[in-house]
C-alpha positions as CSV (number, residue, x, y, z in Angstrom):
1,X,46.2,-11.1,7.7
2,X,43.0,-10.2,9.6
3,X,40.1,-9.5,7.3
4,X,37.8,-6.5,7.6
5,X,34.0,-6.8,7.7
6,X,32.1,-3.6,7.1
7,X,28.4,-3.1,7.9
8,X,26.6,-0.2,6.3
9,X,23.6,1.3,8.2
10,X,22.4,1.5,11.7
11,X,18.8,0.3,11.3
12,X,17.4,-3.0,12.6
13,X,19.4,-5.1,10.1
14,X,22.6,-3.2,10.8
15,X,22.4,-3.1,14.6
16,X,21.4,-6.7,14.7
17,X,24.1,-7.8,12.4
18,X,26.8,-5.9,14.4
19,X,25.7,-7.8,17.6
20,X,25.8,-11.2,15.8
21,X,29.2,-10.5,14.1
22,X,30.7,-9.5,17.4
23,X,29.3,-12.6,19.0
24,X,30.4,-14.9,16.2
25,X,33.8,-13.5,15.1
26,X,35.2,-12.0,18.3
27,X,38.8,-11.0,17.5
28,X,39.0,-13.0,14.3
29,X,38.1,-10.0,12.1
30,X,38.2,-6.3,12.2
31,X,34.6,-5.0,12.2
32,X,33.7,-1.5,11.0
33,X,30.3,0.0,11.3
34,X,29.4,2.9,9.0
35,X,26.2,5.1,9.4
36,X,25.2,8.6,8.7
37,X,23.8,8.8,12.3
38,X,25.6,8.1,15.5
39,X,22.5,6.3,16.9
40,X,20.1,3.5,16.1
41,X,16.5,4.6,15.7
42,X,13.7,2.3,16.9
43,X,11.9,3.3,13.7
44,X,8.6,1.4,14.3
45,X,8.2,3.6,17.4
46,X,9.5,6.9,16.0
47,X,6.0,8.1,15.3
48,X,5.7,8.6,19.1
49,X,7.8,11.7,18.7
50,X,5.1,13.3,16.6
51,X,3.0,13.6,19.7
52,X,5.7,14.1,22.2
53,X,9.3,15.0,21.2
54,X,10.7,14.0,24.6
55,X,10.2,10.4,23.6
56,X,13.2,10.8,21.3
57,X,15.5,9.8,24.2
58,X,13.6,6.4,24.4
59,X,13.7,5.6,20.6
60,X,17.3,6.6,19.9
61,X,20.1,4.4,21.1
62,X,23.7,5.7,20.8
63,X,25.9,3.3,18.7
64,X,28.4,3.1,21.6
65,X,25.7,1.4,23.7
66,X,25.2,-1.3,21.0
67,X,28.7,-2.1,19.7
68,X,31.7,-3.4,21.6
69,X,34.8,-1.2,22.1
70,X,36.6,-3.3,19.5
71,X,34.2,-2.4,16.7
72,X,35.2,0.7,14.8
73,X,32.4,3.2,14.1
74,X,32.6,5.8,11.3
75,X,29.8,8.4,11.0
76,X,29.4,9.3,7.4
77,X,27.0,9.2,4.5
78,X,27.6,6.4,2.0
79,X,27.6,7.9,-1.4
80,X,28.7,4.9,-3.5
81,X,30.2,1.4,-3.6
82,X,33.1,0.2,-5.7
83,X,32.8,-3.5,-5.6
84,X,35.8,-4.1,-7.9
85,X,38.1,-2.3,-5.5
86,X,36.1,-3.4,-2.4
87,X,35.7,0.2,-1.2
88,X,32.8,2.1,0.3
89,X,32.7,5.8,-0.8
90,X,31.6,8.4,1.7
91,X,30.2,11.8,0.9
92,X,33.2,13.6,2.4
93,X,35.4,12.0,-0.2
94,X,37.0,9.3,2.0
95,X,36.8,5.6,1.4
96,X,36.4,2.5,3.7
97,X,38.0,-0.7,2.5
98,X,36.4,-4.1,3.1
99,X,37.0,-7.8,2.6
100,X,33.3,-8.6,3.3
101,X,30.5,-6.1,3.2
102,X,26.9,-6.1,4.7
103,X,24.7,-3.6,3.0
104,X,21.9,-2.6,5.4
105,X,21.4,0.9,4.3
106,X,17.6,0.9,4.6
107,X,15.4,2.7,2.2
108,X,14.2,6.1,1.2
109,X,10.7,7.3,0.4
110,X,9.3,6.5,-3.0
111,X,7.3,9.3,-4.8
112,X,6.3,7.2,-7.9
113,X,6.8,10.2,-10.2
114,X,3.9,12.1,-8.8
115,X,4.3,15.8,-9.7
116,X,5.2,17.9,-6.8
117,X,5.0,15.2,-4.2
118,X,8.6,15.2,-3.0
119,X,8.8,19.0,-2.9
120,X,5.5,19.5,-1.0
121,X,5.4,16.7,1.6
122,X,7.0,15.6,4.8
123,X,8.3,12.1,5.4
124,X,8.8,9.8,8.3
125,X,12.2,8.1,7.8
126,X,14.3,9.6,10.6
127,X,14.1,11.2,14.1
128,X,14.4,14.6,12.5
129,X,11.4,13.8,10.2
130,X,9.2,13.0,13.2
131,X,10.3,16.2,15.1
132,X,9.6,18.3,12.0
133,X,6.1,16.8,11.7
134,X,5.5,17.6,15.4
135,X,6.7,21.2,14.9
136,X,4.5,21.8,11.8
137,X,1.4,20.2,13.4
138,X,1.9,22.3,16.5
139,X,2.4,25.5,14.5
140,X,-0.7,24.8,12.3
141,X,-2.8,24.2,15.4
142,X,-1.6,27.4,17.0
143,X,-2.8,29.4,14.1
144,X,-6.1,27.6,13.8
145,X,-9.5,28.2,15.4
146,X,-12.5,26.0,16.2
147,X,-14.3,27.6,13.2
148,X,-11.2,27.3,10.9
149,X,-9.3,24.2,12.1
150,X,-5.9,23.1,10.8
151,X,-6.0,20.3,8.3
152,X,-3.4,17.5,8.4
153,X,-3.3,15.1,5.5
154,X,-1.4,11.8,5.6
155,X,-0.7,10.0,2.3
156,X,-0.5,6.3,2.5
157,X,-2.5,4.1,4.8
158,X,0.2,1.5,5.5
159,X,1.8,1.0,8.9
160,X,3.6,4.4,9.0
161,X,0.6,6.3,7.8
162,X,-1.8,4.7,10.2
163,X,0.5,5.1,13.2
164,X,1.3,8.8,12.3
165,X,-2.4,9.6,12.0
166,X,-2.9,8.0,15.5
167,X,-0.2,10.1,17.0
168,X,-1.5,13.3,15.5
169,X,-5.0,12.5,16.9
170,X,-3.4,12.0,20.3
171,X,-1.7,15.4,20.1
172,X,-5.0,17.0,19.0
173,X,-6.9,15.5,21.9
174,X,-4.2,16.1,24.6
175,X,-4.0,19.7,23.7
176,X,-7.6,20.3,22.7
177,X,-6.2,21.5,19.4
178,X,-8.5,22.4,16.4
179,X,-7.1,19.8,13.9
180,X,-8.9,17.8,11.2
181,X,-7.0,14.7,10.0
182,X,-7.5,12.9,6.7
183,X,-5.7,9.6,5.9
184,X,-5.5,9.1,2.2
185,X,-4.9,5.7,0.4
186,X,-4.8,5.1,-3.3
187,X,-6.0,1.5,-3.0
188,X,-9.4,0.3,-1.9
189,X,-8.7,-0.1,1.9
190,X,-6.4,0.9,4.7
191,X,-3.4,-1.5,5.2
192,X,-3.6,-2.7,1.6
193,X,-3.0,-6.4,0.9
194,X,-3.7,-7.5,4.5
195,X,-6.4,-9.6,6.0
196,X,-9.8,-7.9,5.6
197,X,-10.5,-8.6,9.3
198,X,-7.4,-6.6,10.2
199,X,-8.3,-3.9,7.8
200,X,-11.8,-3.6,9.3
201,X,-10.4,-3.4,12.8
202,X,-8.0,-0.7,11.9
203,X,-10.6,1.3,10.1
204,X,-12.9,1.1,13.1
205,X,-10.2,2.4,15.5
206,X,-9.2,5.2,13.1
207,X,-12.7,6.4,12.7
208,X,-13.2,6.2,16.5
209,X,-10.3,8.7,16.8
210,X,-12.2,11.0,14.4
211,X,-9.7,10.4,11.5
212,X,-11.3,10.8,8.1
213,X,-10.4,8.0,5.6
214,X,-10.2,8.5,1.9
215,X,-9.5,5.4,-0.2
216,X,-9.5,4.2,-3.8
217,X,-8.4,7.6,-5.2
218,X,-4.7,8.0,-6.1
219,X,-2.9,11.3,-5.6
220,X,-2.0,12.7,-9.1
221,X,-0.3,16.0,-8.1
222,X,0.9,17.9,-5.0
223,X,1.4,21.6,-4.6
224,X,1.9,23.9,-1.6
225,X,-1.2,23.6,0.5
226,X,-3.1,21.1,-1.7
227,X,-3.1,17.6,-3.1
228,X,-5.1,16.6,-6.2
229,X,-6.6,13.2,-6.9
230,X,-7.4,11.0,-9.9
231,X,-11.1,11.7,-9.3
232,X,-10.6,15.4,-9.9
233,X,-11.0,16.2,-6.2
234,X,-8.6,18.5,-4.3
235,X,-7.8,18.3,-0.6
236,X,-6.3,21.5,1.0
237,X,-4.1,21.1,3.9
238,X,-1.8,22.9,6.4
239,X,0.5,19.9,6.9
240,X,1.0,17.0,4.5
241,X,2.9,13.8,5.4
242,X,3.7,11.2,2.7
243,X,4.3,7.6,3.8
244,X,3.4,5.9,0.6
245,X,6.2,3.6,-0.2
246,X,10.0,2.8,-0.3
247,X,12.8,2.6,-2.8
248,X,16.5,1.9,-2.4
249,X,19.4,4.3,-1.6
250,X,21.1,6.2,-4.4
251,X,24.5,4.8,-3.3
252,X,23.6,1.4,-4.9
253,X,23.0,3.0,-8.3
254,X,26.4,2.4,-9.9
255,X,27.7,-0.3,-7.6
256,X,27.4,-3.2,-10.0
257,X,25.2,-5.1,-7.6
258,X,22.0,-6.5,-9.2
259,X,19.1,-4.4,-8.0
260,X,15.6,-3.3,-8.5
261,X,15.0,0.4,-7.9
262,X,18.3,0.4,-5.9
263,X,17.2,-2.4,-3.7
264,X,19.8,-5.1,-3.9
265,X,18.7,-8.6,-5.1
266,X,19.8,-11.2,-2.6
267,X,19.4,-14.9,-2.1
268,X,18.0,-16.5,1.0
269,X,21.6,-16.7,2.3
270,X,21.8,-12.8,1.7
271,X,24.4,-13.4,-1.0
272,X,24.4,-11.0,-3.9
273,X,26.0,-11.3,-7.4
274,X,29.2,-10.3,-5.7
275,X,30.5,-13.1,-3.4
276,X,32.0,-10.6,-0.9
277,X,28.8,-8.5,-0.5
278,X,25.7,-9.5,1.5
279,X,22.5,-7.5,1.7
280,X,19.5,-7.5,3.9
281,X,16.8,-5.3,5.4
282,X,14.9,-2.6,3.4
283,X,17.9,-2.1,1.2
284,X,17.6,-5.6,-0.2
285,X,15.0,-7.8,-2.0
286,X,15.7,-11.1,-0.2
287,X,14.4,-14.2,-2.0
288,X,12.0,-16.4,-0.1
289,X,9.9,-19.4,-1.2
290,X,6.7,-17.3,-1.5
291,X,8.2,-14.2,-2.9
292,X,10.5,-11.5,-1.4
293,X,10.8,-11.0,2.3
294,X,8.7,-8.1,3.6
295,X,10.5,-4.8,4.2
296,X,9.6,-4.8,7.9
297,X,11.4,-4.3,11.2
298,X,10.4,-7.8,12.2
299,X,12.0,-9.4,9.0
300,X,15.2,-7.3,9.4
301,X,15.5,-8.3,13.0
302,X,15.2,-12.0,12.1
303,X,17.5,-11.7,9.1
304,X,20.3,-10.0,11.0
305,X,21.0,-13.1,13.1
306,X,21.5,-15.4,10.0
307,X,23.3,-12.8,7.9
308,X,25.9,-12.1,10.6
309,X,26.4,-15.9,11.0
310,X,26.7,-16.3,7.2
311,X,29.4,-13.6,6.9
312,X,31.4,-15.5,9.5
313,X,30.8,-18.8,7.6
314,X,31.9,-17.2,4.4
315,X,35.1,-15.9,6.1
316,X,35.8,-19.5,7.3
317,X,35.0,-21.1,3.9
318,X,31.9,-22.9,5.4
319,X,28.5,-23.5,3.7
320,X,26.0,-20.8,4.2
321,X,22.6,-21.1,5.9
322,X,19.4,-20.1,4.2
323,X,16.9,-17.9,6.0
324,X,13.2,-18.2,5.9
325,X,11.1,-15.4,7.3
326,X,8.7,-16.4,10.0
327,X,5.7,-14.0,10.3
328,X,5.1,-13.7,14.0
329,X,2.1,-11.4,13.7
330,X,1.2,-7.8,13.1
331,X,0.9,-5.0,15.7
332,X,-0.3,-1.6,14.8
333,X,-0.7,1.3,17.2
334,X,-3.3,4.0,16.9
335,X,-2.3,6.5,19.5
336,X,-2.6,4.8,22.9
337,X,-4.5,1.9,21.5
338,X,-3.3,-1.0,19.3
339,X,-4.6,-3.8,17.0
340,X,-2.9,-7.2,16.9
341,X,-3.3,-9.8,14.2
342,X,-2.1,-13.4,13.9
343,X,0.3,-13.1,16.8
344,X,2.1,-16.4,17.4
345,X,0.9,-18.2,20.5
346,X,-2.4,-16.2,20.8
347,X,-5.5,-18.1,19.8
348,X,-7.4,-15.0,18.7
349,X,-7.0,-13.9,15.1
350,X,-7.5,-10.1,15.5
351,X,-7.9,-8.3,18.8
352,X,-7.3,-5.0,20.4
353,X,-7.5,-3.7,24.0
354,X,-4.9,-3.9,26.8
355,X,-3.5,-7.2,25.5
356,X,-2.6,-5.7,22.1
357,X,-1.1,-2.7,23.7
358,X,1.0,-4.9,26.1
359,X,2.3,-7.1,23.3
360,X,3.3,-4.1,21.2
361,X,5.2,-2.6,24.1
362,X,6.8,-6.0,24.8
363,X,8.1,-6.3,21.2
364,X,9.7,-2.8,21.3
365,X,11.2,-3.5,24.8
366,X,12.5,-6.9,23.7
367,X,14.4,-5.3,20.7
368,X,15.8,-2.5,22.9
369,X,16.9,-5.2,25.4
370,X,18.5,-7.3,22.7
371,X,20.7,-4.4,21.4
372,X,21.5,-2.7,24.7
373,X,20.1,-4.3,27.9
374,X,17.2,-4.4,30.3
375,X,17.8,-1.0,31.9
376,X,17.2,1.0,28.7
377,X,14.3,-1.3,27.8
378,X,12.6,-0.7,31.1
379,X,13.0,3.0,30.8
380,X,11.4,3.0,27.4
381,X,8.4,0.8,28.3
382,X,5.9,3.6,29.2
383,X,6.4,5.4,25.9
384,X,6.2,2.5,23.6
């Protein structure tokens, strides 16, 4: 009897795993792909849509352009997992049975229990989120004047927060819009936990774009039109975007899988406490020699190759390979500019300019090429 392999999620881990499973298993198994969207979003470039919504055609890839005709696709929201019965529960009440399961559901935004934060902020986890930010920034700018500019606040100065701030600055400058931008970070510097040289380079580029930076003062409460800080200060705003952290999906809650905040605990082989379930990407905490793998697109991309291979090995009763994340560098865009740090093969530690922009474009184009082909990658190049 042919066994069924089910992949949950169409992010980097899910799309990459589908490609590897198809390559490795061929007709040996029935492959089913489940996602609440009928496209893969190139999430690390989705911030481009904040400036220009037309870019959405470049950062969304229909699943039919990724999967083979033999892979079954089901569009539906995963609401739960029954690992005892090996069934995926969907929000419409239907179920999908599996013999082996790859959980690549991604993450959702974490609000850390801050009063009013979820109710009074926008997020950047989907294409719709990016388009909503664009619409609200555009509307706020339309109602503003030079004497009374619109104020956009971005909470969280990690990758998403910095890149979102850069795109809003580009929108402001392109349209000569009266917009003030403040990037807020609870810790003591932008891009917390990273090399101070990279932090300094990012701060410099943000300030060059006339983006105000507030650090070392956590948000304690949010309400309509204002956020309040531990220091007692208040920042009024017209648009507030929160990019401050991630947590797992609610579907994991009662699954029986070992997890932390609904992110599944997984070995370096992507095995979980259930030998028929593998987990990777943002939806997992994947064990590594120096601590968990980072929840980044780069890590998910790398992991998908090994995870797909390991499911095939498990199906054949073969030993599984362990995965070790290889940090190939950090690329951060700030509008049309970029900062690169510790890029493999480049002798400079931290640099910007045309070389950094080119490398960032090349990484995005390479991913698009890997999951679809060179034609779509070439068409996307100018907007990456």
